[in-house]
Steps between C-alpha positions, in 0.01 A plus 500: 500500500226656289505214248491247793195671652310510170575130432398409854184703476407319178577170663275570805216605263525162327505320833765365739569125504400330824634164624387247758706497828487200736415602854533273810338629813292420806130611507179432696328398172569268218617649167666322223690191607547360848860413597423168657851438638526840675137465624576162669813638667310778672504483889176425686261790530576639159274279293287797411791652311553382140831474323417580140668577168342699215585717195446869476487683170739792545709743289805389693715364220860586387403731216268709708753518790765636267263757352415620851863524587577701190198721560620572855837607357330741254287647772819581700710622207280689255499877500248540223157608624311288241707190571464549880127520476456197275752298706297556824177429323637161383646434841149524657385235253787266591450520880429127527817406315805452724840642398764261370747388766720295257522685175733264329291193582179669395652596163592136448136398570354765267264289290495507118184303445232610259279645768778729609551656150366839611783522761766491233513885414548602861769258586802678341405830670459315831851352456658846415349657815571220747854437373566872460630458145508784245308446177799580270648314206814377666711185469452220755300197578176685578228428246211746529361812346684829428357842463599641161462870410509664151826691522399735217209624716710524812761696313243734350342574844839540665605759234167680536533514883859628476421766239195614691731556803755690303284720283456868557193610687336654194564190285241227464549128429234283335511126480340278234347789307244374247338791326638442149457224239707394210233548237128515429287261307139556410482792737630297791838508675731211436810377695528692821847647576606479870845650578633397839564851623438856401657813666337843467678820602375845400439475126722198431435131511719193489396139419693238688496121453675248721653171366624227721775392253879496490680750281861494405661836399857356470473483121493126461148521375431781255138521613597491873230230551219742416187364334356645191147435622569727809605784262180456297308522824672820615460646155129455524498647850686809374257568221184442693587643849757765398358589156835408340706750698681442823714244687445140569684289761571124505616388843697190558664359821856616554774233483873496454461475119245784496582771752464816291238638257524408131534768244167658395283322243316733263167401353492853356680828575219591737440148648777336698547188694718457810614159629596533866621272777314478830712438813293255697709518819458866536170535325637775262451559130839579341552747222150652475462747213559865554183668644363183648347604835711306757624651826822310469561596135801725578645235721462228242657716233802567716529123568490422130765761428721358772 
């Protein structure tokens, strides 16, 4: 609904398309064209009334009627304050436009001529709202737009929200820390290092990085599907953010082929890397290292033992 309102707002600022509408009416004055046949058929005593036909330049055309119909639906359905305010502002601008009474017929009459090019961006959003279709990538005959989201970002934010919920009260979670750089050159910092998450508890810190990738711990692949570049990245994080001593965590989504932590990877005796699964259904990190400040740490340990 928000995207539809923004597209409609942009369209209105560029200008609505008007069209001539033929009007046939009776008036006491001449305007446009006199309908001679109807005029001659008038009964005696009504010669001072004129049967006329003329054109009026109105915004009453199929495209505008559909936009008004979709806008009315948004006004009734939206629960977002910003969308509600913008929808009612646009509604006041479209007061002269009637609502579509035959949606299917108006869509068939939607013009694709050159002068209607600025209507193209708003049409798919209008169709989604009027036909109540979800903008998802699904199979079917519908040809339109889908809303695609970067899953690695969604996974990272979901893990952060879940950990923030389960951490002890005196623990602190940081997202997208960016205080360290890989190196210096000519007195300036080069290549900023941005781990996804950092957890601080008392005098200890953990660097966590999320990866939206599939791992396989069944032994078919000796590297489990891990990427060497990810290990280089965590190695740099460990030296810059933990001064080469501490614990790093790589978090991957849990699946049937990866439902338990891998054995510890050692960069050095004092710098270790954990590769852990994250249960997305329950929003729980499995097999967190000892001392990691989770409320449910004891419960998770007992589940792993079972």
